[in-house]
C-alpha positions as CSV (number, residue, x, y, z in Angstrom):
1,M,16.7,-22.4,-13.8
2,T,13.1,-22.1,-15.1
3,I,12.3,-25.6,-13.8
4,Q,13.7,-24.8,-10.4
5,R,11.4,-21.7,-10.1
6,Q,8.4,-23.8,-11.2
7,V,9.2,-26.5,-8.6
8,L,9.4,-23.9,-5.8
9,V,6.0,-22.6,-6.7
10,Q,4.1,-25.7,-8.0
11,E,5.5,-28.4,-5.8
12,C,6.8,-26.6,-2.7
13,G,3.9,-24.1,-2.4
14,A,5.9,-20.9,-2.6
15,D,3.8,-17.8,-3.4
16,A,5.0,-16.1,-6.5
17,S,3.2,-12.9,-5.6
18,T,4.5,-12.4,-2.1
19,A,6.4,-9.1,-1.5
20,N,9.5,-8.8,0.6
21,K,10.1,-6.2,3.4
22,N,11.0,-3.6,0.7
23,D,7.5,-4.2,-0.9
24,A,9.1,-5.9,-4.0
25,T,7.5,-9.0,-5.5
26,P,9.7,-11.6,-7.4
27,V,8.4,-10.2,-10.7
28,F,9.5,-6.7,-9.6
29,I,13.0,-7.9,-8.7
30,A,13.3,-9.9,-11.9
31,A,12.2,-6.9,-14.0
32,K,14.6,-4.6,-12.1
33,N,17.5,-6.9,-13.0
34,G,16.4,-7.5,-16.6
35,H,15.7,-11.2,-16.1
36,T,13.0,-11.4,-18.9
37,G,12.8,-15.2,-18.8
38,T,12.2,-15.2,-15.1
39,V,9.4,-12.5,-15.5
40,R,7.8,-14.7,-18.1
41,T,8.0,-17.9,-16.0
42,L,6.7,-16.2,-12.8
43,E,3.8,-14.6,-14.7
44,Q,2.8,-17.3,-17.2
45,E,3.6,-20.5,-15.3
46,C,3.6,-19.6,-11.6
47,G,0.6,-17.2,-11.5
48,A,2.3,-14.0,-10.4
49,D,0.7,-10.7,-11.4
50,A,3.3,-8.8,-13.5
51,S,1.5,-5.5,-12.9
52,T,1.6,-5.5,-9.1
53,A,2.9,-2.2,-7.9
54,K,4.9,-1.3,-4.8
55,N,3.3,1.0,-2.2
56,D,4.8,4.0,-4.0
57,G,3.1,3.0,-7.2
58,T,6.3,1.7,-8.9
59,T,5.5,-1.2,-11.2
60,P,7.8,-3.9,-12.8
61,V,7.5,-1.9,-16.1
62,F,8.6,1.2,-14.3
63,T,11.7,-0.4,-12.8
64,A,12.6,-2.3,-16.0
65,A,12.5,1.1,-17.9
66,E,14.4,2.9,-15.2
67,N,17.2,0.3,-15.5
68,G,17.2,0.3,-19.3
69,H,15.9,-3.3,-19.7
70,T,14.1,-2.8,-23.0
71,G,13.5,-6.5,-23.7
72,T,11.9,-6.9,-20.2
73,V,9.7,-3.8,-20.8
74,L,8.5,-5.4,-24.1
75,A,7.8,-8.8,-22.5
76,L,5.9,-7.2,-19.5
77,V,3.7,-5.2,-21.9
78,Q,3.2,-7.5,-24.9
79,E,3.2,-10.9,-23.1
80,C,2.1,-10.1,-19.6
81,G,-0.4,-7.3,-20.3
82,S,1.2,-4.6,-18.2
83,D,0.3,-1.0,-18.8
84,T,2.9,1.4,-20.3
85,S,1.5,4.5,-18.6
86,T,0.9,3.3,-15.0
87,A,2.5,6.1,-12.9
88,N,4.0,6.0,-9.4
89,K,2.6,8.2,-6.6
90,N,4.3,11.3,-8.1
91,C,2.6,10.6,-11.4
92,T,5.9,9.8,-13.0
93,T,5.5,7.2,-15.8
94,P,7.9,4.5,-17.0
95,S,8.8,6.6,-20.1
96,M,9.7,9.6,-17.9
97,V,12.0,7.6,-15.6
98,A,13.7,6.0,-18.6
99,L,14.4,9.4,-20.0
100,A,15.5,10.7,-16.6
101,K,18.1,7.9,-16.4
102,G,19.2,8.3,-20.0
103,N,17.8,5.0,-21.1
104,W,16.9,6.2,-24.6
105,D,16.2,2.7,-26.0
106,A,13.7,1.9,-23.3
107,A,12.0,5.3,-23.6
108,S,11.8,5.0,-27.4
109,C,10.3,1.6,-27.1
110,L,7.7,2.8,-24.7
111,L,6.8,5.9,-26.6
112,T,7.0,4.8,-30.2
113,E,6.5,1.0,-30.3
114,L,4.2,0.6,-27.2
115,K,2.4,3.9,-27.6
116,A,2.8,5.2,-24.0
117,D,1.2,8.6,-23.4
118,V,3.8,11.2,-24.3
119,R,1.6,14.0,-23.0
120,A,1.3,12.7,-19.5
121,C,2.6,15.0,-16.8
122,N,3.8,14.3,-13.3
123,L,2.8,16.2,-10.1
124,A,5.5,18.8,-10.9
125,G,4.0,19.4,-14.3
126,D,6.9,17.7,-16.1
127,S,6.2,15.7,-19.3
128,C,8.5,13.4,-21.2
129,L,9.8,16.4,-23.1
130,H,11.0,18.0,-19.9
131,Y,12.8,14.8,-19.0
132,A,14.3,14.5,-22.5
133,A,15.6,18.1,-22.2
134,V,17.7,17.3,-19.2
135,A,18.6,13.7,-19.9
136,P,22.1,12.9,-21.2
137,S,22.1,12.1,-24.9
138,K,23.6,8.8,-26.1
139,T,26.6,10.8,-27.5
140,E,27.1,12.5,-24.1
141,Q,26.9,9.2,-22.3
142,E,29.5,7.6,-24.7
143,G,31.7,10.6,-24.1
144,D,31.5,10.3,-20.4
145,Q,32.4,6.6,-20.6
146,A,35.5,7.5,-22.6
147,I,36.9,9.8,-20.0
């Protein structure tokens, strides 16, 4: 699959940074779906910018965190140079959205391993701690799945 993507870009002239009608680039879509290898290929071999945000400020790191793709978050930050604290238009950060969605592993990775700003606040004044207070815990999530 990696070779096919490279062929589309390098031999056929496809633009790896072009956004679709929903303002999402190929890197954004790959990050949203947890396709870490595709993110790497698009950024490292096809020249795509892994930090390109949608018009609402949502970045590939944001959508990867939102969807619980911890490995993709790590690759975007450590290998592609994306920022852990780039917020959307509401000043919500990737760690906040990960907590809001109950994606504790992604949030923990962002806050502890990647050192995202835990004190950042969104436009409503909410910080990561506010999101953590309302997010379902892992135990609660597991209990919900058992029902």
